[in-house]
VOGULO-354199 format. One line per field, with one value per residue (C-alpha): residue number from 1; residue in three letters; x, y, z. Coordinates in steps of 0.02 Angstrom, whole numbers. Example, Ala and Ser with C-alpha at 12.3 -4.5 7.8 and 13.67 -1.06 7.14 Angstrom:
resi = (1 / 2)
resn = (ALA / SER)
xx = (615 / 684)
yy = (-225 / -53)
zz = (390 / 357)
//
This chain:
resi = (1 / 2 / 3 / 4 / 5 / 6 / 7 / 8 / 9 / 10 / 11 / 12 / 13 / 14 / 15 / 16 / 17 / 18 / 19 / 20 / 21 / 22 / 23 / 24 / 25 / 26 / 27 / 28 / 29 / 30 / 31 / 32 / 33 / 34 / 35 / 36 / 37 / 38 / 39 / 40 / 41 / 42 / 43 / 44 / 45 / 46 / 47 / 48 / 49 / 50 / 51 / 52 / 53 / 54 / 55 / 56 / 57 / 58 / 59 / 60 / 61 / 62 / 63 / 64 / 65 / 66 / 67 / 68 / 69 / 70 / 71 / 72 / 73 / 74 / 75 / 76 / 77 / 78 / 79 / 80 / 81 / 82 / 83 / 84 / 85 / 86 / 87 / 88 / 89 / 90 / 91 / 92 / 93 / 94 / 95 / 96 / 97 / 98 / 99 / 100 / 101 / 102 / 103 / 104 / 105 / 106 / 107 / 108 / 109 / 110 / 111 / 112 / 113 / 114 / 115 / 116 / 117 / 118 / 119 / 120 / 121 / 122 / 123 / 124 / 125 / 126 / 127 / 128 / 129 / 130 / 131 / 132 / 133 / 134 / 135 / 136 / 137 / 138 / 139 / 140 / 141 / 142 / 143 / 144 / 145 / 146 / 147 / 148 / 149 / 150 / 151 / 152 / 153 / 154 / 155 / 156 / 157 / 158 / 159 / 160 / 161 / 162 / 163 / 164 / 165 / 166 / 167 / 168 / 169 / 170 / 171 / 172 / 173 / 174 / 175 / 176 / 177 / 178 / 179 / 180 / 181 / 182 / 183 / 184 / 185 / 186 / 187 / 188 / 189 / 190 / 191 / 192 / 193 / 194 / 195 / 196 / 197 / 198 / 199 / 200 / 201 / 202 / 203 / 204 / 205 / 206 / 207 / 208 / 209 / 210 / 211 / 212 / 213 / 214 / 215 / 216 / 217 / 218 / 219 / 220 / 221 / 222 / 223 / 224 / 225 / 226 / 227 / 228 / 229 / 230 / 231 / 232 / 233 / 234 / 235 / 236 / 237 / 238 / 239 / 240 / 241 / 242 / 243 / 244 / 245 / 246 / 247 / 248 / 249 / 250 / 251 / 252 / 253 / 254 / 255 / 256 / 257 / 258 / 259 / 260 / 261 / 262 / 263 / 264 / 265 / 266 / 267 / 268 / 269 / 270 / 271 / 272 / 273 / 274 / 275 / 276 / 277 / 278 / 279 / 280 / 281 / 282 / 283 / 284 / 285 / 286 / 287 / 288 / 289 / 290 / 291 / 292 / 293 / 294 / 295 / 296 / 297 / 298 / 299 / 300 / 301 / 302 / 303 / 304 / 305 / 306 / 307 / 308 / 309 / 310 / 311 / 312 / 313 / 314 / 315 / 316 / 317 / 318 / 319 / 320 / 321 / 322 / 323 / 324 / 325 / 326 / 327 / 328 / 329 / 330 / 331 / 332 / 333 / 334 / 335 / 336 / 337 / 338 / 339 / 340 / 341 / 342 / 343 / 344 / 345 / 346 / 347 / 348 / 349 / 350 / 351 / 352 / 353 / 354 / 355 / 356 / 357 / 358 / 359 / 360 / 361 / 362 / 363 / 364 / 365 / 366 / 367 / 368 / 369 / 370 / 371 / 372 / 373 / 374 / 375 / 376 / 377 / 378 / 379 / 380 / 381 / 382 / 383 / 384 / 385 / 386 / 387 / 388 / 389 / 390 / 391 / 392 / 393 / 394 / 395 / 396 / 397 / 398 / 399 / 400 / 401 / 402 / 403 / 404 / 405 / 406 / 407 / 408 / 409 / 410 / 411 / 412 / 413 / 414 / 415 / 416 / 417 / 418 / 419 / 420 / 421 / 422 / 423 / 424 / 425 / 426 / 427 / 428 / 429 / 430 / 431 / 432 / 433 / 434 / 435 / 436 / 437 / 438 / 439 / 440 / 441 / 442 / 443 / 444 / 445 / 446 / 447 / 448 / 449 / 450 / 451 / 452 / 453 / 454 / 455 / 456 / 457 / 458 / 459 / 460 / 461 / 462 / 463 / 464 / 465 / 466 / 467 / 468 / 469 / 470 / 471 / 472 / 473 / 474 / 475 / 476 / 477 / 478 / 479 / 480 / 481 / 482 / 483 / 484 / 485 / 486 / 487 / 488 / 489 / 490 / 491 / 492 / 493 / 494 / 495 / 496 / 497 / 498 / 499 / 500)
resn = (UNK / UNK / UNK / UNK / UNK / UNK / UNK / UNK / UNK / UNK / UNK / UNK / UNK / UNK / UNK / UNK / UNK / UNK / UNK / UNK / UNK / UNK / UNK / UNK / UNK / UNK / UNK / UNK / UNK / UNK / UNK / UNK / UNK / UNK / UNK / UNK / UNK / UNK / UNK / UNK / UNK / UNK / UNK / UNK / UNK / UNK / UNK / UNK / UNK / UNK / UNK / UNK / UNK / UNK / UNK / UNK / UNK / UNK / UNK / UNK / UNK / UNK / UNK / UNK / UNK / UNK / UNK / UNK / UNK / UNK / UNK / UNK / UNK / UNK / UNK / UNK / UNK / UNK / UNK / UNK / UNK / UNK / UNK / UNK / UNK / UNK / UNK / UNK / UNK / UNK / UNK / UNK / UNK / UNK / UNK / UNK / UNK / UNK / UNK / UNK / UNK / UNK / UNK / UNK / UNK / UNK / UNK / UNK / UNK / UNK / UNK / UNK / UNK / UNK / UNK / UNK / UNK / UNK / UNK / UNK / UNK / UNK / UNK / UNK / UNK / UNK / UNK / UNK / UNK / UNK / UNK / UNK / UNK / UNK / UNK / UNK / UNK / UNK / UNK / UNK / UNK / UNK / UNK / UNK / UNK / UNK / UNK / UNK / UNK / UNK / UNK / UNK / UNK / UNK / UNK / UNK / UNK / UNK / UNK / UNK / UNK / UNK / UNK / UNK / UNK / UNK / UNK / UNK / UNK / UNK / UNK / UNK / UNK / UNK / UNK / UNK / UNK / UNK / UNK / UNK / UNK / UNK / UNK / UNK / UNK / UNK / UNK / UNK / UNK / UNK / UNK / UNK / UNK / UNK / UNK / UNK / UNK / UNK / UNK / UNK / UNK / UNK / UNK / UNK / UNK / UNK / UNK / UNK / UNK / UNK / UNK / UNK / UNK / UNK / UNK / UNK / UNK / UNK / UNK / UNK / UNK / UNK / UNK / UNK / UNK / UNK / UNK / UNK / UNK / UNK / UNK / UNK / UNK / UNK / UNK / UNK / UNK / UNK / UNK / UNK / UNK / UNK / UNK / UNK / UNK / UNK / UNK / UNK / UNK / UNK / UNK / UNK / UNK / UNK / UNK / UNK / UNK / UNK / UNK / UNK / UNK / UNK / UNK / UNK / UNK / UNK / UNK / UNK / UNK / UNK / UNK / UNK / UNK / UNK / UNK / UNK / UNK / UNK / UNK / UNK / UNK / UNK / UNK / UNK / UNK / UNK / UNK / UNK / UNK / UNK / UNK / UNK / UNK / UNK / UNK / UNK / UNK / UNK / UNK / UNK / UNK / UNK / UNK / UNK / UNK / UNK / UNK / UNK / UNK / UNK / UNK / UNK / UNK / UNK / UNK / UNK / UNK / UNK / UNK / UNK / UNK / UNK / UNK / UNK / UNK / UNK / UNK / UNK / UNK / UNK / UNK / UNK / UNK / UNK / UNK / UNK / UNK / UNK / UNK / UNK / UNK / UNK / UNK / UNK / UNK / UNK / UNK / UNK / UNK / UNK / UNK / UNK / UNK / UNK / UNK / UNK / UNK / UNK / UNK / UNK / UNK / UNK / UNK / UNK / UNK / UNK / UNK / UNK / UNK / UNK / UNK / UNK / UNK / UNK / UNK / UNK / UNK / UNK / UNK / UNK / UNK / UNK / UNK / UNK / UNK / UNK / UNK / UNK / UNK / UNK / UNK / UNK / UNK / UNK / UNK / UNK / UNK / UNK / UNK / UNK / UNK / UNK / UNK / UNK / UNK / UNK / UNK / UNK / UNK / UNK / UNK / UNK / UNK / UNK / UNK / UNK / UNK / UNK / UNK / UNK / UNK / UNK / UNK / UNK / UNK / UNK / UNK / UNK / UNK / UNK / UNK / UNK / UNK / UNK / UNK / UNK / UNK / UNK / UNK / UNK / UNK / UNK / UNK / UNK / UNK / UNK / UNK / UNK / UNK / UNK / UNK / UNK / UNK / UNK / UNK / UNK / UNK / UNK / UNK / UNK / UNK / UNK / UNK / UNK / UNK / UNK / UNK / UNK / UNK / UNK / UNK / UNK / UNK / UNK / UNK / UNK / UNK / UNK / UNK / UNK / UNK / UNK / UNK / UNK / UNK / UNK / UNK / UNK / UNK / UNK / UNK / UNK / UNK / UNK / UNK / UNK / UNK / UNK / UNK / UNK)
xx = (5251 / 5245 / 5062 / 5139 / 5278 / 5162 / 5032 / 5179 / 5247 / 5075 / 5122 / 5297 / 5350 / 5440 / 5299 / 5261 / 5435 / 5476 / 5311 / 5346 / 5519 / 5446 / 5318 / 5449 / 5559 / 5401 / 5378 / 5547 / 5530 / 5376 / 5455 / 5605 / 5508 / 5604 / 5768 / 5860 / 6011 / 5901 / 5925 / 6119 / 6134 / 6020 / 6121 / 6094 / 6013 / 6033 / 5937 / 6001 / 5921 / 5983 / 5976 / 6056 / 6132 / 6223 / 6271 / 6252 / 6412 / 6379 / 6341 / 6528 / 6556 / 6540 / 6616 / 6706 / 6836 / 6719 / 6760 / 6622 / 6478 / 6356 / 6291 / 6179 / 6007 / 5960 / 6031 / 5916 / 5957 / 5844 / 5907 / 5838 / 5949 / 6078 / 6188 / 6325 / 6452 / 6564 / 6704 / 6807 / 6845 / 6680 / 6638 / 6453 / 6404 / 6471 / 6341 / 6322 / 6264 / 6142 / 5998 / 6003 / 5842 / 5737 / 5590 / 5679 / 5695 / 5491 / 5476 / 5622 / 5666 / 5717 / 5812 / 5861 / 6033 / 6041 / 5871 / 5898 / 5799 / 5664 / 5684 / 5870 / 5861 / 6008 / 5944 / 5878 / 5784 / 5770 / 5785 / 5724 / 5782 / 5814 / 5864 / 6018 / 6152 / 6266 / 6444 / 6564 / 6507 / 6669 / 6589 / 6427 / 6362 / 6228 / 6135 / 6052 / 5905 / 5975 / 5913 / 5852 / 5762 / 5585 / 5524 / 5518 / 5508 / 5487 / 5325 / 5360 / 5500 / 5582 / 5681 / 5543 / 5536 / 5701 / 5623 / 5666 / 5773 / 5784 / 5949 / 5967 / 6049 / 5980 / 6097 / 6087 / 6067 / 5928 / 5902 / 6027 / 6045 / 6157 / 6248 / 6285 / 6435 / 6417 / 6408 / 6223 / 6228 / 6362 / 6327 / 6420 / 6543 / 6601 / 6739 / 6825 / 6930 / 6762 / 6671 / 6713 / 6732 / 6782 / 6671 / 6489 / 6457 / 6291 / 6274 / 6137 / 5976 / 6030 / 5992 / 6124 / 6087 / 6194 / 6204 / 6276 / 6342 / 6346 / 6472 / 6376 / 6454 / 6629 / 6535 / 6486 / 6597 / 6537 / 6527 / 6563 / 6378 / 6311 / 6263 / 6352 / 6420 / 6415 / 6573 / 6522 / 6612 / 6536 / 6553 / 6473 / 6464 / 6367 / 6285 / 6214 / 6028 / 6055 / 6135 / 6296 / 6372 / 6479 / 6454 / 6506 / 6498 / 6620 / 6671 / 6793 / 6931 / 6935 / 6764 / 6701 / 6546 / 6477 / 6543 / 6412 / 6440 / 6604 / 6668 / 6682 / 6745 / 6777 / 6937 / 7016 / 7188 / 7227 / 7358 / 7490 / 7435 / 7361 / 7193 / 7064 / 6897 / 6751 / 6618 / 6587 / 6460 / 6433 / 6390 / 6215 / 6174 / 6228 / 6388 / 6331 / 6366 / 6326 / 6372 / 6264 / 6240 / 6426 / 6492 / 6512 / 6697 / 6771 / 6888 / 6901 / 6989 / 6882 / 6960 / 6861 / 6910 / 6798 / 6801 / 6677 / 6562 / 6665 / 6825 / 6898 / 6989 / 7011 / 7150 / 7115 / 7080 / 7107 / 7057 / 7123 / 7054 / 6871 / 6766 / 6573 / 6462 / 6578 / 6503 / 6657 / 6576 / 6658 / 6781 / 6897 / 6950 / 7089 / 7059 / 7211 / 7288 / 7437 / 7584 / 7604 / 7444 / 7355 / 7202 / 7106 / 7169 / 7093 / 7166 / 7293 / 7279 / 7383 / 7372 / 7437 / 7435 / 7401 / 7466 / 7423 / 7499 / 7494 / 7657 / 7673 / 7491 / 7380 / 7260 / 7091 / 7064 / 6989 / 7104 / 7044 / 7145 / 7175 / 7278 / 7373 / 7447 / 7561 / 7577 / 7676 / 7585 / 7695 / 7835 / 7738 / 7686 / 7517 / 7462 / 7277 / 7166 / 7125 / 6953 / 6975 / 6875 / 6779 / 6632 / 6699 / 6623 / 6770 / 6909 / 6899 / 6966 / 6940 / 7111 / 7064 / 7149 / 7321 / 7281 / 7318 / 7480 / 7612 / 7803 / 7894 / 7755 / 7781 / 7772 / 7581 / 7513 / 7334 / 7340 / 7213 / 7235 / 7175 / 7159 / 7143 / 7091 / 7162 / 7210 / 7368 / 7407 / 7465 / 7338 / 7261 / 7292 / 7174 / 7204 / 7086 / 7134 / 7009 / 6874 / 6939 / 7001 / 7158 / 7217 / 7384 / 7419 / 7458 / 7647 / 7757 / 7853 / 7808 / 7633 / 7686 / 7565 / 7578 / 7453 / 7395 / 7301 / 7217 / 7175 / 7026 / 6939 / 6825 / 6691 / 6709 / 6774 / 6899 / 7078 / 7197 / 7362 / 7534 / 7537 / 7360 / 7406 / 7539 / 7594 / 7698 / 7758 / 7858 / 7833 / 7872 / 8048 / 8084 / 8061 / 7949 / 7759 / 7720 / 7564 / 7545 / 7389 / 7296 / 7437 / 7443 / 7579 / 7612 / 7644 / 7761 / 7673 / 7583 / 7620 / 7539 / 7596 / 7532 / 7375 / 7240)
yy = (2129 / 2218 / 2148 / 1966 / 2003 / 2091 / 1931 / 1806 / 1914 / 1916 / 1737 / 1793 / 1858 / 2000 / 2054 / 2219 / 2278 / 2211 / 2274 / 2457 / 2442 / 2384 / 2519 / 2643 / 2580 / 2580 / 2772 / 2803 / 2699 / 2797 / 2986 / 2945 / 2887 / 2820 / 2914 / 2806 / 2928 / 3077 / 3068 / 3067 / 3221 / 3343 / 3467 / 3470 / 3619 / 3750 / 3896 / 4075 / 4216 / 4395 / 4541 / 4716 / 4800 / 4969 / 5040 / 5235 / 5324 / 5495 / 5581 / 5575 / 5730 / 5856 / 6021 / 6163 / 6053 / 5946 / 6001 / 5906 / 5929 / 5913 / 5786 / 5658 / 5615 / 5496 / 5394 / 5311 / 5168 / 5064 / 4869 / 4779 / 4617 / 4524 / 4392 / 4257 / 4174 / 4028 / 4095 / 4236 / 4301 / 4291 / 4462 / 4537 / 4445 / 4280 / 4132 / 4052 / 4208 / 4147 / 4268 / 4266 / 4373 / 4357 / 4438 / 4599 / 4592 / 4628 / 4728 / 4836 / 4881 / 5064 / 5066 / 5215 / 5143 / 5275 / 5221 / 5145 / 4976 / 4981 / 4903 / 4873 / 4760 / 4713 / 4728 / 4856 / 4743 / 4562 / 4568 / 4400 / 4208 / 4094 / 3895 / 3876 / 3754 / 3706 / 3761 / 3894 / 4064 / 4186 / 4347 / 4437 / 4586 / 4711 / 4793 / 4950 / 5037 / 5176 / 5342 / 5357 / 5186 / 5181 / 5001 / 4976 / 5081 / 5047 / 5057 / 5221 / 5321 / 5460 / 5528 / 5566 / 5765 / 5756 / 5681 / 5520 / 5473 / 5321 / 5354 / 5512 / 5594 / 5704 / 5812 / 5979 / 6070 / 5974 / 5827 / 5775 / 5653 / 5501 / 5476 / 5293 / 5229 / 5088 / 4977 / 5017 / 4889 / 4775 / 4764 / 4837 / 4706 / 4622 / 4511 / 4373 / 4490 / 4585 / 4421 / 4400 / 4224 / 4153 / 4122 / 4102 / 3918 / 3847 / 3656 / 3532 / 3538 / 3666 / 3853 / 3995 / 4172 / 4320 / 4483 / 4635 / 4771 / 4944 / 5063 / 5219 / 5372 / 5289 / 5255 / 5447 / 5565 / 5746 / 5811 / 6000 / 6032 / 5991 / 5820 / 5654 / 5511 / 5319 / 5235 / 5088 / 5018 / 4841 / 4678 / 4529 / 4379 / 4228 / 4271 / 4156 / 4159 / 4242 / 4393 / 4388 / 4569 / 4672 / 4810 / 4921 / 5100 / 5253 / 5347 / 5485 / 5392 / 5523 / 5570 / 5395 / 5498 / 5444 / 5509 / 5548 / 5551 / 5454 / 5360 / 5163 / 5048 / 4867 / 4819 / 4677 / 4647 / 4639 / 4544 / 4660 / 4639 / 4826 / 4846 / 4917 / 4978 / 4848 / 4933 / 5086 / 5173 / 5323 / 5302 / 5363 / 5487 / 5381 / 5326 / 5154 / 5062 / 4906 / 4806 / 4647 / 4537 / 4484 / 4350 / 4182 / 4160 / 4316 / 4415 / 4604 / 4749 / 4885 / 5054 / 5210 / 5408 / 5557 / 5758 / 5836 / 5975 / 6093 / 6051 / 5936 / 5789 / 5614 / 5503 / 5338 / 5176 / 5005 / 4851 / 4696 / 4518 / 4541 / 4396 / 4415 / 4398 / 4512 / 4660 / 4776 / 4873 / 5043 / 5084 / 5234 / 5374 / 5491 / 5668 / 5751 / 5899 / 6024 / 5964 / 6122 / 6192 / 6019 / 6116 / 6024 / 6040 / 6017 / 5885 / 5909 / 5920 / 5834 / 5920 / 5854 / 5837 / 5685 / 5674 / 5568 / 5555 / 5429 / 5447 / 5638 / 5675 / 5695 / 5570 / 5584 / 5463 / 5469 / 5458 / 5397 / 5436 / 5341 / 5398 / 5250 / 5231 / 5090 / 5012 / 4878 / 4730 / 4587 / 4650 / 4642 / 4791 / 4817 / 4945 / 5019 / 5140 / 5295 / 5366 / 5552 / 5688 / 5720 / 5650 / 5493 / 5566 / 5695 / 5557 / 5529 / 5677 / 5702 / 5728 / 5802 / 5965 / 6037 / 6206 / 6150 / 6072 / 6140 / 6169 / 6021 / 5900 / 5772 / 5853 / 5863 / 5788 / 5815 / 5863 / 5848 / 5918 / 5834 / 5880 / 5743 / 5798 / 5676 / 5644 / 5716 / 5592 / 5413 / 5274 / 5193 / 4989 / 4865 / 4679 / 4533 / 4398 / 4281 / 4390 / 4542 / 4702 / 4788 / 4950 / 5027 / 5204 / 5292 / 5284 / 5449 / 5522 / 5605 / 5569 / 5483 / 5441 / 5364 / 5433 / 5317 / 5347 / 5216 / 5258 / 5211 / 5249 / 5391 / 5308 / 5117 / 5134 / 5004 / 4996 / 5113 / 5163 / 5049 / 5028 / 5083 / 5111 / 5236 / 5300 / 5427 / 5433 / 5591 / 5779 / 5892 / 5907 / 5721 / 5706 / 5582 / 5639 / 5709 / 5778 / 5901 / 5968 / 6125 / 6126 / 6081 / 5955 / 5952 / 5781 / 5736 / 5728 / 5559 / 5530 / 5405 / 5351 / 5215 / 5284 / 5235)
zz = (6090 / 6254 / 6290 / 6272 / 6388 / 6508 / 6510 / 6545 / 6690 / 6770 / 6863 / 6922 / 7090 / 7009 / 6887 / 6980 / 6959 / 6781 / 6719 / 6781 / 6698 / 6539 / 6532 / 6560 / 6413 / 6296 / 6344 / 6293 / 6135 / 6099 / 6127 / 6018 / 5863 / 5719 / 5774 / 5892 / 5898 / 5953 / 6136 / 6097 / 5991 / 6076 / 6163 / 6364 / 6415 / 6562 / 6617 / 6641 / 6749 / 6707 / 6817 / 6827 / 6975 / 7008 / 7177 / 7150 / 7136 / 7067 / 7235 / 7286 / 7192 / 7349 / 7391 / 7299 / 7239 / 7133 / 6962 / 6872 / 6763 / 6919 / 7029 / 6921 / 6987 / 6834 / 6696 / 6597 / 6462 / 6366 / 6347 / 6195 / 6214 / 6317 / 6234 / 6284 / 6172 / 6198 / 6101 / 6194 / 6017 / 5926 / 5846 / 5840 / 5675 / 5721 / 5735 / 5910 / 6002 / 6131 / 6191 / 6380 / 6396 / 6239 / 6313 / 6290 / 6091 / 6088 / 6248 / 6285 / 6461 / 6518 / 6687 / 6789 / 6836 / 6981 / 7058 / 7230 / 7243 / 7383 / 7551 / 7530 / 7386 / 7290 / 7108 / 7000 / 6882 / 6835 / 6643 / 6595 / 6573 / 6439 / 6419 / 6319 / 6279 / 6422 / 6421 / 6472 / 6388 / 6373 / 6329 / 6358 / 6258 / 6318 / 6172 / 6197 / 6085 / 5978 / 6004 / 5832 / 5831 / 5756 / 5773 / 5955 / 6113 / 6302 / 6382 / 6463 / 6407 / 6533 / 6381 / 6272 / 6300 / 6214 / 6047 / 5966 / 6117 / 6235 / 6331 / 6424 / 6591 / 6721 / 6807 / 6908 / 6737 / 6672 / 6549 / 6419 / 6278 / 6315 / 6149 / 6108 / 5990 / 5872 / 6017 / 6014 / 5879 / 5904 / 6102 / 6252 / 6271 / 6437 / 6397 / 6498 / 6605 / 6658 / 6700 / 6897 / 6948 / 6770 / 6617 / 6644 / 6674 / 6620 / 6675 / 6609 / 6689 / 6813 / 6837 / 6858 / 6898 / 6802 / 6862 / 6765 / 6865 / 6765 / 6846 / 6785 / 6829 / 6776 / 6603 / 6570 / 6456 / 6466 / 6284 / 6240 / 6192 / 6359 / 6325 / 6366 / 6289 / 6347 / 6378 / 6473 / 6624 / 6644 / 6742 / 6754 / 6875 / 6935 / 7096 / 7244 / 7275 / 7445 / 7360 / 7472 / 7485 / 7578 / 7678 / 7820 / 7887 / 7842 / 8002 / 8060 / 8138 / 8281 / 8321 / 8243 / 8175 / 8002 / 7845 / 7715 / 7536 / 7556 / 7398 / 7428 / 7292 / 7265 / 7173 / 7109 / 7037 / 6854 / 6765 / 6809 / 6993 / 7010 / 7100 / 6983 / 7017 / 6994 / 7094 / 7166 / 7290 / 7379 / 7582 / 7631 / 7763 / 7899 / 7817 / 7781 / 7615 / 7539 / 7381 / 7317 / 7242 / 7219 / 7108 / 7231 / 7279 / 7228 / 7345 / 7340 / 7412 / 7488 / 7457 / 7520 / 7541 / 7570 / 7529 / 7660 / 7596 / 7722 / 7622 / 7742 / 7648 / 7708 / 7658 / 7578 / 7687 / 7600 / 7674 / 7582 / 7545 / 7590 / 7550 / 7512 / 7656 / 7770 / 7865 / 7899 / 8030 / 8069 / 7938 / 7988 / 7874 / 7938 / 7920 / 7838 / 7954 / 7933 / 8011 / 8105 / 8153 / 8159 / 8070 / 7935 / 7769 / 7586 / 7451 / 7347 / 7136 / 7008 / 6841 / 6679 / 6491 / 6381 / 6196 / 6054 / 5872 / 5733 / 5661 / 5654 / 5637 / 5784 / 5835 / 5926 / 6073 / 6231 / 6391 / 6552 / 6704 / 6863 / 7019 / 7092 / 7277 / 7333 / 7509 / 7590 / 7674 / 7733 / 7650 / 7486 / 7387 / 7340 / 7218 / 7217 / 7121 / 7234 / 7206 / 7150 / 7239 / 7083 / 6970 / 6886 / 6721 / 6728 / 6729 / 6544 / 6448 / 6248 / 6161 / 6006 / 5975 / 5953 / 6037 / 6215 / 6184 / 6290 / 6224 / 6194 / 6142 / 6005 / 5833 / 5757 / 5934 / 5990 / 6180 / 6320 / 6499 / 6663 / 6837 / 6973 / 7150 / 7274 / 7461 / 7506 / 7626 / 7638 / 7650 / 7795 / 7787 / 7854 / 7852 / 7908 / 8031 / 8101 / 8045 / 8132 / 8048 / 8101 / 8038 / 8033 / 8045 / 7877 / 7847 / 7867 / 7728 / 7549 / 7471 / 7313 / 7157 / 6990 / 6857 / 6729 / 6574 / 6455 / 6261 / 6190 / 6014 / 6041 / 5924 / 5960 / 6132 / 6079 / 6139 / 6027 / 6027 / 6054 / 6186 / 6252 / 6432 / 6480 / 6658 / 6749 / 6924 / 6895 / 6900 / 6762 / 6843 / 6830 / 7017 / 7109 / 7099 / 7257 / 7323 / 7460 / 7534 / 7457 / 7324 / 7133 / 7075 / 6886 / 6827 / 6671 / 6507 / 6449 / 6271 / 6163 / 5992 / 5863 / 5877 / 5743)
//
């Protein structure tokens, strides 16, 4: 039929145009075969490329006050799968999970999460890419190779000296197994609240770059036998091709000399309005820091502090509403000094106890501690997380015994004690206007803190207890929780009930 039509068109002025049109129609008919509805029912597809990043943070533990297992040099994990699901509530066994990096299924990748990328690059590793149906993916899971696995292995295994181990940690005392929870099988979950900028949006015939950030040292829990357990702190977000980041240099506010080993964090508000740490890094020998890649369109608050190797503590400096692509330049930290002598002083320490019960029976939990300070900006209060002067791995304690319970604890409770080493001064606040940062001197008066604990199941890392978050802003005498330089403050007890 088409041949007859083309023969007829040869004598007409529009023959060239129409013959091209008819040939195009013929091609479409040929491709669809006998199923005329195929083009309508086939799902539209997009492409996702997955990468991993992690600004090194463990080097921030310095000085005699750094009560931690030791400075980490390497943290190796082995990844076998990255999956995404459109449903925010889909469990690991549900249908509909999409592989984002199918290449990993047959060729697992082992990464050193503390390895600095060469030449200032943002990414640790490109994990792979895949084509998948368009839509908004609400949760992501990162699946690691179990240490006892026998069916596959990475091409080179840095943990091989420990035996059949594929995830391990190296610190100042040597190489240790990194134990995994049940999440090795079900996947390390990145829920909607930890996908910066909203769900992973995959559009038809478009490509999107997804980056997963692993806050490594905040994800490690020291075990009693010298090994470590993985308690993952993960975030993800769609990043721009130009790898837009936030950078700057931490300096002494008086001498303007750079501060090496300062802790710098990017924070964002949770549903309660409190700033939580999203990413964390330590400054290099010249005081420089950088976070990249960052999710497009997301605004962060930058919070930094430092404890020098000579014991001098610096207060927290918080710069609010910082967008990607911003170089903050010199970010000043104010050294803490004694009011009477002007001499440099050490930090303050907050000590306390966490209890957990299920009825009148002790419950075993992990309790992750945070120190919070509040400032006022334009008549509004802002509460943020202060990075303590210790290895983040020591901020999660195990509540699993009744032997350490102080008098007055709930009947039958299990207890665990903590120690937070923090700045003993009020924060230095920076605000951005017309691209310029203006800093306000720290407020005078008492240095007040709130200590918060989040309870999770030690085996599954899922939230436990009801409620699963508790806080205290009082000391043991019921007075405001005030911190002073070089001294220890005993915080009011934090009690968890209804724990499973």
